Every structure is written in structure tokens, then in C-alpha cells.
C-alpha positions in Angstrom: 0.0 0.0 -0.1 1.2 3.5 -1.1 1.6 6.0 1.9 -1.2 8.9 1.6 1.5 11.2 0.1 2.5 8.8 -2.7 -1.0 7.7 -3.5 -2.1 8.8 -7.0 -5.4 11.1 -7.0 -8.0 11.1 -9.8 -10.5 13.7 -10.8 -13.7 12.3 -12.2 -16.9 13.1 -13.9 -19.6 10.7 -13.8 -22.9 11.2 -15.9 -26.2 10.4 -13.7 -29.5 8.9 -15.0 -31.1 12.4 -15.5 -28.1 13.4 -17.9 -26.6 15.8 -15.1 -22.9 15.9 -14.4 -21.1 15.2 -10.9 -17.5 16.3 -10.5 -15.3 14.5 -7.6 -12.0 13.3 -6.5 -10.7 9.7 -5.3 -7.7 7.4 -5.1 -9.7 4.5 -6.7 -12.2 5.2 -9.4 -13.6 1.8 -9.5 -14.7 1.9 -5.7 -15.9 5.3 -6.1 -18.2 4.6 -8.9 -19.4 1.5 -6.9 -20.1 3.8 -3.8 -22.0 6.2 -6.2 -24.4 3.5 -7.5 -24.6 0.9 -4.4 -24.3 2.4 -1.1 -24.7 5.6 1.4 -21.1 6.3 0.9 -21.8 8.0 -2.5 -22.5 11.7 -3.0 -26.1 12.7 -1.6 -26.3 14.5 -5.2 -25.9 11.1 -7.1 -28.2 8.9 -4.6 -31.4 9.8 -6.3 -29.8 10.1 -9.8 -28.4 6.2 -9.7 -27.0 4.5 -11.8 -24.3 6.8 -12.7 -21.4 6.2 -15.5 -18.1 7.4 -15.5 -17.7 10.0 -17.9 -14.3 11.1 -17.9 -11.2 11.1 -15.2 -7.8 12.3 -15.1 -4.8 11.5 -12.8 -3.1 14.1 -10.5 -0.1 13.7 -8.2 -1.7 14.9 -4.9 -4.6 15.5 -3.2 -4.2 19.0 -3.2 -3.9 19.0 -7.0 -7.0 16.9 -7.5 -8.8 19.5 -5.4 -7.7 22.4 -7.3 -8.4 20.6 -10.5 -12.0 19.8 -9.1 -12.8 23.3 -8.4 -11.5 24.2 -11.7 -13.5 21.8 -13.7 -16.6 22.6 -11.4 -16.8 26.3 -12.8 -16.8 24.9 -16.5 -19.8 25.0 -18.3 -21.7 21.9 -18.9 -20.9 22.0 -22.6 -17.2 22.2 -21.5 -17.5 19.4 -19.2 -19.1 17.2 -21.7 -16.4 18.0 -24.2 -13.6 16.8 -21.9 -14.4 13.1 -22.8 -13.7 13.7 -26.3 -10.5 15.6 -26.0 
């Protein structure tokens, strides 16, 4: 197991059943998507919009970088978020 400071972080966007997008960060995308779809550990926003599907993700080096990128993406227009998957 990697130490927290060495763990790779991911910024991700999921597409919800109602076609809305949710952006978050994690160290384990597969686990996090499963949480969004199958448990109370998923974000409150996605619980009523299940199932969610992974739309986009990118890897960053630290939690700090992930949080900064997440905030940057959250400020994007919906159109720009949707275009990330095709970049």
C-alpha cells in the first residue's frame, strides 16, 4: 500500500441517469463509482440519480492538485465538461 503522500489521485466526472454531471476526486475510481451506485457512501447528489456512469477522469499527483482541478472543472460550463471526454 502506498503512503497517502505517494497515492495517485483522480479527478472524475460521472454522468447521472438524468443526464446531469457530478465531479469529484478519489484514489480509487472503480470503488468510488461503485459507492455512487450502490451505497450510502456515494454523494448525496448522485443517490437519487442512479445509476451513474464514468464520463471522464484524469490522474494527478496529490490530493491538493486533485482538489484544485476539481474546483476548476466545477466552474466549467456543462458543454465544456461534456467535451472533456472527447479531448
